[in-house]
Structure formats: C-alpha cells, structure tokens
C-alpha positions, 0 to 999 in steps of 0.5 A, a space after each residue: 686844398 686848404 680849408 679857410 675854416 681850418 685857417 680861421 680856427 687856427 687863428 682863433 685858437 692861437 689868439 686865445 692861447 696867446 692871450 691866456 699864456 703869452 706868445 712865447 709860452 705857446 707851442 705849435 703843438 698846443 695850437 694844433 691840439 686846440 684846433 683838433 689837428 696834428 702839428 704837421 697838418 697845421 704846417 700845411 696852413 702856416 709856416 710856423 707860429 710867427 706866421 700865425 701871429 702875423 696873419 692874426 695881426 693883419 686880419 685885425 688891422 684890416 678890420 680896424 681892430 688893431 688900432 682899437 686894441 692899441 689905443 689908450 694907456 695899455 696895449 692888448 696886443 703887446 700884452 700877448 708877449 
C-alpha cells in the first residue's frame, strides 16, 4: 500500500527542488534523497519526474493556486522551467 504521506512529501520536496534549481536540473534521485527514500521506492508512487510535476499542477489547480500563480505579469509556475 502506498502512503499518502509519502506521496505528499514527494510532491513537497519536488516542488521545493524545482523552485530552487529548475525542473530540468532536478533528478528523481535528488527528489528521493530529499524525501529520505531510494529512487526505486519513489517509482512505487510515481512513474517519473513528469508524473510528479503533473500531480503538483493538478493539486494546485484543484486548490485554486494555479490561477493565482499564473496571474499578473510573471508566472511562478513557468519560472520552474
């Protein structure tokens, strides 16, 4: 069984790493290490880095945060890339 807490920690750490380093510079191994798990364990929760990003964006959209991030002159979300 996959822990919802682990999935949330993966999303949280991935978002932090994406914001600090940019999406393309971050590896699955770095995300896993930040969560305190091994990369193969991360793959039990997500198929890859893109799946993690997709789940973060979905969660932001559902919470109304995506629209807030994308409003105005700059986009915090696109700044991740």
